[in-house]
MIFIVEX-341204 format. One line per 10 residues: their letters; for each residue x, y, z of N, C-alpha, C. Coordinates in Angstrom, 1 decimal. Atoms other than C-alpha are relative to their C-alpha. Layout:
! residues N
A) X/Y/Z/X/Y/Z/X/Y/Z | ...
This chain:
! residues 209
MADDVVVIQP) -1.4/-0.4/0.2/-26.0/-0.7/5.4/0.9/-0.4/1.1 | -0.8/0.5/-1.4/-23.4/-2.3/7.8/0.5/1.4/0.1 | -0.1/-1.0/-0.4/-22.2/-0.1/10.2/2.0/0.6/-0.1 | -1.5/0.2/0.6/-17.9/-0.6/9.9/0.3/-1.2/-0.9 | -0.7/1.2/0.6/-16.0/-3.1/7.5/0.6/-0.9/1.0 | -0.9/1.0/-0.9/-13.9/-5.6/9.4/1.2/-0.6/-1.0 | -1.0/0.9/0.3/-10.5/-6.9/7.8/0.8/-0.7/0.9 | -0.7/0.4/-1.1/-9.1/-9.5/9.8/1.0/-0.8/-0.8 | -1.1/0.4/0.4/-6.2/-11.8/8.6/0.0/-1.3/0.9 | -0.1/0.7/-0.4/-6.0/-15.4/9.1/1.3/-0.4/1.4
GDERAQKIAR) -0.7/0.4/-0.7/-4.3/-16.4/12.3/0.4/1.1/1.3 | 0.2/-1.9/-0.6/-4.8/-12.5/14.0/-0.6/-0.9/0.7 | 0.6/0.3/-1.3/-6.2/-12.7/17.4/-1.4/0.3/0.0 | 0.6/-0.2/0.6/-9.2/-11.7/15.9/-1.0/-1.2/-0.1 | 0.3/0.8/-0.2/-9.9/-14.4/14.1/0.2/-1.8/0.5 | -0.6/1.1/-0.6/-8.7/-17.0/16.4/-1.1/0.0/0.9 | 0.6/0.6/-0.6/-11.5/-16.0/18.6/-1.6/-0.6/-0.7 | 1.6/0.9/1.2/-14.3/-16.2/16.2/-0.1/-1.5/-0.2 | -0.9/2.0/0.5/-12.7/-19.7/15.4/-0.6/-1.4/1.1 | 0.9/0.6/-1.4/-13.9/-20.5/19.3/-0.9/0.5/0.0
AMASQTANAV) 1.7/-1.0/0.1/-16.8/-18.8/18.7/-0.8/-1.1/-0.5 | 1.6/0.5/0.5/-18.0/-20.6/16.5/0.4/-1.9/-0.1 | -0.5/1.3/0.0/-16.3/-24.4/16.9/-0.9/-0.9/0.3 | 0.9/2.0/-0.2/-19.5/-26.9/17.6/-1.4/1.1/-0.1 | 0.8/-1.0/0.0/-23.0/-26.2/16.4/-0.2/-0.1/0.5 | 0.7/-1.0/-1.5/-24.6/-25.0/19.6/0.1/1.5/-0.3 | -0.7/-1.4/0.2/-22.7/-21.9/18.3/-0.2/0.0/-0.7 | 0.3/0.1/1.2/-23.8/-21.8/14.9/-1.4/-0.1/0.1 | 1.2/-0.2/-0.4/-27.3/-22.6/16.3/0.1/1.5/0.6 | 1.0/-1.2/-1.1/-27.2/-19.8/18.9/0.5/1.4/-1.2
IQAFGSGPLT) 0.0/-1.4/1.4/-25.5/-16.8/15.7/-1.1/-0.1/-0.9 | 1.0/-0.3/1.4/-29.0/-18.3/13.7/-0.9/-0.2/1.0 | 0.5/-0.6/-0.8/-30.8/-17.7/16.6/-0.7/1.1/0.3 | 0.2/-1.3/-0.4/-30.3/-14.3/16.8/-0.6/0.7/-1.7 | 1.0/-0.6/1.6/-32.0/-14.0/13.0/-0.3/0.8/-0.5 | 1.7/-1.1/0.0/-34.8/-12.9/13.9/0.0/1.1/0.9 | 0.1/-2.1/-0.4/-34.1/-9.6/15.9/1.2/-0.7/1.3 | -0.6/0.2/-1.5/-32.4/-9.5/19.4/-0.7/-0.9/1.4 | 0.4/1.0/-0.9/-32.8/-11.7/22.2/0.9/0.1/1.6 | -0.5/0.3/-0.7/-31.9/-12.3/25.5/0.5/-0.9/0.6
SSEVARRMAI) -0.4/1.1/0.1/-30.1/-15.2/27.2/-0.8/-1.5/0.3 | 1.0/0.8/-0.6/-32.9/-16.8/28.8/-1.1/0.0/-1.7 | 1.5/0.7/1.5/-35.2/-16.3/25.7/0.9/-0.5/-0.6 | 0.0/1.0/0.9/-32.8/-17.6/23.2/0.4/-1.8/1.8 | -0.4/1.5/-0.7/-31.8/-21.2/26.0/-1.8/-0.7/0.2 | 0.5/0.6/-0.6/-35.6/-21.1/26.3/-0.3/-0.5/-2.0 | 0.2/0.1/2.0/-36.2/-20.9/21.7/1.3/-1.2/-0.6 | -0.2/1.4/0.1/-33.3/-23.9/21.6/0.5/-1.2/1.3 | 0.1/1.1/-1.3/-34.1/-26.0/24.9/1.1/0.0/0.5 | -1.0/0.3/-0.6/-30.8/-25.8/26.2/0.5/0.9/1.3
PITTASYHIE) 0.1/-0.9/-1.3/-29.8/-24.7/29.5/0.6/1.4/-0.1 | 0.2/-1.8/-0.2/-29.7/-21.0/30.9/1.8/0.2/-0.7 | -1.6/-0.3/-1.0/-25.9/-21.3/31.9/0.9/-0.4/-1.9 | -0.9/0.5/1.4/-24.6/-23.5/28.1/-0.4/1.4/-1.3 | 0.0/-0.7/1.1/-26.5/-20.8/26.2/0.5/2.1/0.3 | -0.4/-0.6/-0.4/-24.9/-18.2/28.5/1.6/0.1/-1.2 | -1.6/0.1/0.3/-21.4/-19.2/27.5/0.2/0.3/-1.7 | -0.8/-0.4/1.1/-21.2/-19.2/23.9/-1.1/1.5/0.2 | -0.3/-0.9/0.1/-22.9/-15.8/24.1/1.0/1.1/0.7 | -1.3/-1.4/-0.8/-19.9/-13.9/26.0/0.8/-1.0/-1.4
NLLDAGLLEV) -1.7/0.4/1.2/-17.3/-16.2/23.2/-1.1/0.8/-0.8 | 0.9/-0.6/1.8/-20.2/-14.8/20.0/0.6/1.7/0.5 | -0.2/-1.8/-0.3/-19.5/-10.8/22.6/1.5/-0.3/-0.1 | -1.8/-0.3/-0.4/-15.7/-11.7/22.9/0.5/0.2/-1.3 | -1.4/-0.6/0.9/-15.0/-12.1/19.1/-1.0/1.0/-1.0 | 0.6/-1.5/0.9/-17.3/-9.2/18.1/-1.2/-0.5/-1.1 | 1.1/0.1/1.2/-19.8/-10.8/16.2/-1.7/0.0/0.8 | 1.1/-0.2/-1.3/-22.4/-10.4/19.1/0.4/1.6/0.6 | 0.4/-0.6/0.0/-23.2/-6.9/20.1/-1.6/0.4/1.9 | 1.2/-0.7/-1.1/-25.3/-5.5/23.3/-0.2/1.2/-0.5
METRWSEKGR) 2.5/-1.0/0.0/-29.0/-3.7/22.5/-0.2/0.8/0.1 | 0.8/-1.4/-1.6/-29.9/-2.2/25.6/0.2/-1.3/1.0 | 0.4/1.0/-1.5/-30.6/-3.1/28.9/-1.2/0.4/-0.2 | 1.2/0.4/-1.2/-33.8/-4.4/30.9/0.2/0.2/1.2 | 0.3/0.5/-1.8/-34.6/-4.5/34.1/-1.4/-1.4/-0.1 | 0.8/1.1/-0.1/-36.6/-7.4/35.2/-1.3/0.5/1.3 | 0.9/-0.4/-1.8/-39.7/-7.6/37.8/0.7/0.1/1.1 | -1.5/0.1/-1.2/-36.7/-8.6/39.8/0.8/0.8/0.8 | -1.4/-0.8/-0.6/-34.9/-5.7/40.2/1.5/-0.6/-1.1 | -1.0/0.1/1.0/-32.3/-7.3/37.5/0.3/0.3/-1.3
EVKVYGLANQ) -0.3/-0.5/1.5/-30.4/-6.3/35.0/-0.1/-1.4/-0.8 | 0.6/1.2/1.0/-31.1/-8.2/31.7/0.4/0.4/-1.2 | -0.5/-0.4/1.3/-28.9/-7.4/28.6/-1.0/-0.9/-1.3 | 0.3/1.1/0.9/-30.1/-8.6/25.1/1.2/0.7/-0.8 | -1.1/-0.1/1.5/-28.0/-9.3/21.9/-0.5/0.4/-0.9 | 0.3/0.3/1.0/-28.2/-8.9/19.0/1.9/0.2/-1.5 | -1.6/0.8/0.4/-25.6/-10.0/16.1/0.1/2.2/-0.5 | -0.8/-0.5/0.7/-22.9/-7.5/14.8/-0.7/1.4/-1.2 | 0.6/-0.9/0.6/-24.0/-4.8/12.6/1.4/0.6/-1.0 | -1.3/0.0/0.8/-20.6/-5.4/10.5/0.5/-0.9/-2.0
VLIIAPPVSD) -0.2/1.2/0.4/-19.3/-7.0/7.8/1.6/-0.6/-0.1 | -0.3/0.4/-0.5/-16.2/-9.2/8.0/0.7/0.2/-0.9 | -0.9/-0.5/1.3/-13.4/-9.3/5.5/0.9/-1.7/0.7 | -0.8/1.0/0.5/-10.9/-12.5/5.1/0.5/0.4/-0.7 | -0.6/-0.2/0.4/-8.0/-11.8/4.0/1.3/0.1/0.2 | -1.1/0.0/-0.1/-4.5/-12.7/3.6/1.2/1.0/0.5 | -0.5/-1.5/-0.3/-1.4/-10.2/4.7/0.0/0.6/-1.0 | 0.1/-0.4/1.9/-1.0/-7.6/1.7/1.2/0.7/0.4 | -1.5/-1.0/-0.4/3.0/-6.6/2.1/-0.2/1.1/-1.5 | -0.3/-1.4/0.6/4.0/-3.1/0.5/0.8/-0.5/-1.0
LRSVLKKYTT) -1.2/0.4/0.6/6.0/-3.2/-2.7/1.6/-0.5/1.0 | -1.4/0.2/-0.6/8.7/-2.5/-1.2/0.6/0.0/0.8 | 0.1/1.7/-0.4/8.7/-5.5/1.3/1.0/-0.8/-0.8 | -0.1/1.3/1.1/8.5/-7.3/-1.8/1.3/0.1/-0.1 | -1.5/-0.1/0.6/11.3/-5.8/-3.4/1.1/-0.1/1.6 | -0.6/-0.1/-1.5/13.2/-5.4/0.4/0.3/-1.9/-0.2 | -0.1/1.7/-0.9/12.9/-9.7/0.5/0.9/-0.5/-0.7 | -0.8/0.5/1.3/14.1/-10.4/-3.0/1.6/1.1/0.1 | -0.1/-0.3/-0.1/16.4/-8.3/-3.0/1.8/-0.6/1.2 | -1.2/1.1/-1.5/18.3/-10.5/0.9/0.0/-0.5/-1.2
LFAIVVFASL) -0.8/1.8/0.5/17.8/-13.5/-1.3/1.2/0.2/-1.0 | -0.4/0.2/1.3/18.9/-12.6/-4.4/2.4/0.6/0.6 | -2.1/-0.1/-0.2/22.9/-11.6/-2.3/-0.4/-1.0/0.9 | -0.1/1.7/-0.8/22.3/-14.8/-0.4/0.3/-0.9/-0.7 | -0.5/0.6/0.9/22.2/-16.1/-3.7/1.6/-0.3/-0.9 | -1.7/-0.3/0.3/25.7/-14.3/-4.6/0.9/-0.8/0.5 | -0.7/0.5/-1.0/27.4/-15.2/-1.4/-0.1/-1.3/-0.1 | -0.2/1.3/0.2/26.3/-18.8/-2.1/0.4/-0.3/-1.0 | -0.2/-0.1/0.8/27.5/-18.7/-5.4/1.4/0.4/0.3 | -1.1/-0.6/-0.2/31.1/-17.1/-4.4/0.9/-1.4/0.7
SLATFLPLLL) 0.0/1.0/-0.8/31.2/-19.8/-1.3/0.9/-1.2/-0.9 | -0.2/1.6/0.5/31.0/-22.8/-3.7/0.8/-0.4/-1.3 | -1.4/0.2/0.2/33.6/-21.6/-5.8/1.3/0.6/0.2 | -0.5/0.0/-0.9/35.8/-21.1/-3.3/-0.1/-1.6/0.3 | -0.2/1.4/-0.8/35.0/-24.9/-1.7/0.4/-0.9/-1.2 | 0.4/1.8/0.6/34.7/-27.2/-4.7/0.9/0.1/-0.2 | -1.2/-0.1/0.6/37.8/-26.6/-6.0/0.6/-1.2/0.9 | -0.5/0.3/-1.3/39.0/-27.8/-2.4/-1.0/-1.7/0.5 | 0.8/1.3/-0.4/36.4/-30.9/-2.2/0.2/-0.9/-0.8 | 0.2/0.5/0.8/36.1/-31.9/-6.0/1.9/-1.1/-0.2
PAPEMLPASR) -0.9/0.6/-0.1/39.1/-34.3/-6.9/1.5/1.2/-1.1 | -1.4/-0.7/1.0/42.7/-32.8/-9.0/0.2/0.6/-1.0 | 0.2/0.6/1.3/42.0/-32.6/-12.4/1.3/-0.4/-0.8 | -1.4/0.8/0.6/44.8/-35.2/-14.2/1.0/1.1/-0.9 | -0.6/-0.5/0.3/47.5/-33.5/-15.3/0.9/-1.1/-1.3 | 0.2/1.2/1.3/47.8/-35.7/-19.1/1.4/0.8/-0.2 | -1.0/0.2/0.4/51.4/-36.2/-20.7/0.2/0.0/-1.3 | 0.1/-0.5/1.0/52.0/-34.9/-23.8/2.1/-0.7/-1.1 | -1.2/1.2/0.8/55.2/-36.9/-26.0/0.7/1.2/-1.1 | -0.3/-0.9/1.2/57.8/-35.0/-28.7/1.0/-0.4/0.0
TAGGVGEEVT) -1.2/0.6/0.9/60.5/-35.6/-30.7/0.9/0.6/0.3 | -0.8/-1.5/-0.5/63.3/-33.3/-29.2/1.5/-1.0/-1.1 | -1.5/0.4/1.1/66.8/-33.0/-31.9/-0.3/-0.7/-0.9 | 0.1/1.0/0.4/65.3/-35.5/-34.5/0.8/-0.5/-0.1 | -1.7/1.6/0.1/67.8/-38.4/-33.2/-1.7/-0.7/0.6 | 1.2/1.5/-0.8/63.8/-40.2/-31.9/0.4/0.0/1.2 | 0.6/-0.6/-1.5/64.4/-38.5/-28.5/-1.1/0.6/1.0 | 0.9/-1.2/-0.1/61.7/-38.1/-26.6/-0.2/0.7/0.3 | 0.0/-0.2/-1.2/61.2/-35.9/-24.2/-1.8/0.3/0.7 | 1.4/-0.9/-0.9/57.5/-35.5/-21.7/-0.2/0.8/0.4
TLKSPVLDAA) -0.1/-0.9/-0.5/56.8/-33.0/-21.2/-2.4/-0.2/1.0 | 0.8/-0.2/-0.4/53.1/-31.9/-18.8/-1.6/1.2/-0.8 | 1.0/-0.8/1.1/50.0/-30.8/-20.6/-0.7/0.5/1.5 | 0.9/-1.3/-0.6/47.7/-28.0/-18.9/-1.7/-1.4/0.2 | 1.7/0.7/0.3/44.0/-29.7/-17.9/-0.8/0.3/-0.8 | 0.5/-0.4/1.3/42.4/-30.5/-20.3/-1.7/0.6/-0.1 | 1.4/-0.3/-0.2/38.7/-28.8/-20.9/-1.0/-0.3/-0.8 | 1.4/0.5/1.0/35.1/-29.3/-22.1/1.0/-0.5/-1.3 | 0.4/-0.3/1.4/34.9/-30.8/-25.5/0.0/1.0/-0.4 | 0.5/-1.8/0.2/33.8/-27.3/-26.3/0.8/0.6/0.0
GGAPPVHDLV) -0.5/-0.9/-0.2/36.3/-25.9/-25.4/-0.4/1.3/1.4 | 0.8/-0.9/-1.1/34.1/-24.1/-22.5/1.2/-0.3/1.5 | -0.7/-0.6/-1.7/35.2/-23.3/-18.9/-0.4/-1.7/0.8 | 0.3/1.4/-1.1/36.0/-26.2/-16.4/-1.2/-0.1/0.8 | 0.3/0.1/-0.6/34.3/-28.0/-14.4/-1.2/0.6/1.3 | 0.9/-1.0/-1.2/33.4/-26.2/-11.2/-0.6/1.2/-0.6 | 0.3/-0.3/-0.1/33.4/-23.2/-12.9/-2.4/0.1/-0.6 | 0.9/0.4/0.7/30.5/-24.9/-15.2/-1.4/0.2/1.8 | 0.6/-0.9/-0.9/28.9/-25.7/-11.9/-0.7/1.0/0.7 | 0.4/-1.7/-0.7/28.8/-22.2/-10.2/-0.8/0.4/-0.4
MGFFFGACAV) 1.1/-0.7/0.7/27.4/-20.9/-13.2/-1.3/-0.2/-0.4 | 1.3/0.6/0.3/24.6/-23.2/-13.3/-0.8/0.0/0.9 | 0.1/-0.3/-0.8/24.1/-23.0/-9.7/-0.6/1.6/-0.2 | 0.4/-1.3/-0.1/23.5/-19.1/-10.3/-0.4/0.7/-1.0 | 0.8/-0.4/1.6/21.6/-18.4/-13.5/-1.5/-0.5/0.6 | 1.8/0.8/-0.1/19.2/-21.7/-11.9/-0.9/0.9/1.0 | 0.3/-0.5/-1.1/18.6/-19.9/-8.4/-0.8/1.6/-0.6 | -0.2/-0.8/0.3/18.5/-16.8/-10.4/-1.8/0.8/-0.9 | 1.6/0.3/1.0/15.5/-18.3/-12.9/-1.5/0.1/1.8 | 0.9/0.3/-1.2/13.6/-19.1/-9.3/-0.7/1.4/0.6
LLALFVYEIY) 0.7/-1.3/-0.3/13.6/-16.1/-7.6/-0.9/1.0/-0.9 | 0.6/-0.8/1.0/13.1/-14.1/-10.7/-1.8/-0.6/-0.1 | 1.7/1.8/0.1/9.6/-16.8/-11.4/-0.6/0.2/0.7 | 1.6/0.2/-1.0/8.4/-16.6/-7.8/0.0/1.9/0.0 | 0.7/-2.0/0.7/9.1/-12.2/-7.9/-1.1/0.2/-0.8 | 0.7/-0.2/0.3/7.1/-12.2/-10.4/-1.4/-0.4/0.3 | 1.2/1.0/-0.5/4.1/-14.8/-9.5/-0.4/1.6/1.3 | -0.4/-1.7/-1.0/4.8/-11.9/-6.2/-1.0/0.9/0.0 | -0.2/-1.6/0.5/4.4/-8.4/-7.4/-1.9/-0.1/-0.9 | 1.4/0.0/0.5/1.0/-10.0/-9.6/-0.9/-0.8/0.6
YWRRTSSRYR) 0.0/1.0/-0.9/-0.3/-12.1/-6.5/-0.5/1.8/0.8 | 0.7/-1.7/-0.3/-0.3/-7.7/-4.9/-0.2/0.5/0.0 | 0.5/-0.9/0.7/-1.3/-6.4/-7.2/-1.7/-0.7/-0.1 | 1.3/0.0/0.5/-4.8/-8.6/-7.8/-0.9/0.2/1.4 | 1.1/0.4/-1.2/-5.6/-9.3/-3.9/0.3/1.5/0.0 | 0.2/-1.3/0.3/-4.6/-5.3/-3.1/-1.4/0.6/-0.7 | 1.1/-0.7/1.0/-7.3/-4.3/-5.9/-0.9/-0.2/0.4 | 1.7/1.0/0.2/-9.8/-6.9/-5.0/-0.1/1.3/2.1 | 0.4/-0.9/-1.4/-9.4/-5.5/-1.4/-0.3/0.9/0.4 | 0.7/-1.4/0.9/-9.7/-2.1/-2.5/-0.7/0.5/0.0
AAVKEEQEG) 1.0/-0.2/0.7/-12.1/-2.4/-4.2/-1.5/-0.6/1.0 | 0.7/0.4/-0.2/-14.1/-4.4/-2.2/0.2/0.7/1.4 | 0.0/-0.6/-1.4/-13.6/-2.0/1.2/-1.1/1.5/-0.9 | 0.7/-0.5/0.7/-14.8/0.7/-1.6/-1.7/-0.4/-0.7 | 1.0/-0.3/0.6/-17.9/-0.6/-2.5/-1.2/-0.2/1.6 | 0.3/-0.5/-1.0/-18.8/-1.2/1.1/-0.4/0.7/0.5 | 0.8/-1.4/-0.6/-18.4/2.3/2.2/-1.4/0.4/-1.0 | 0.4/-0.9/0.8/-20.1/3.5/-0.8/-1.7/-0.1/0.0 | 0.8/1.1/-0.6/-22.7/0.5/0.2/-1.4/1.3/1.1
């Protein structure tokens, strides 16, 4: 059973160290060499037929990344300290950052406030940007003697008797943005529940195993 369960997230310091340590085929071959048991740097160099400096370089990188650990220390016949390395007895779980429900709600509350502010801004500035509605003349007969008096009618509404165009644009933007936010919110809640439950189950299984 693994001594420890380590959860790392893409992009964090531990993940970057692992990526650098495993960036070459030689590093991967060094890791495989430890599959048979603990080794010293010189033993790795002899087994892989590579210079001792190359073996030591990759071992130090793997040690810094936490993939190897010092198992014991020996003393050579010449009185030099010799370290014996082995694979770290751990389970690595790479998982995306898990946000709690409160942070998700806070994020979408902020986005909704931005949508409301943008809608109010559109309602304020669109009438200044769009051309003024045309006032249509209307004729009527006055006094019953054929005299025509011309007046101006208010701006014509749409054919269905609905709201003016500016109001339609603003409401269309508002409800469209709300629909997008709602879809993203539902997906993120689903993704959050799925990943958090999977993460908890994996950790529990490793701890019990």
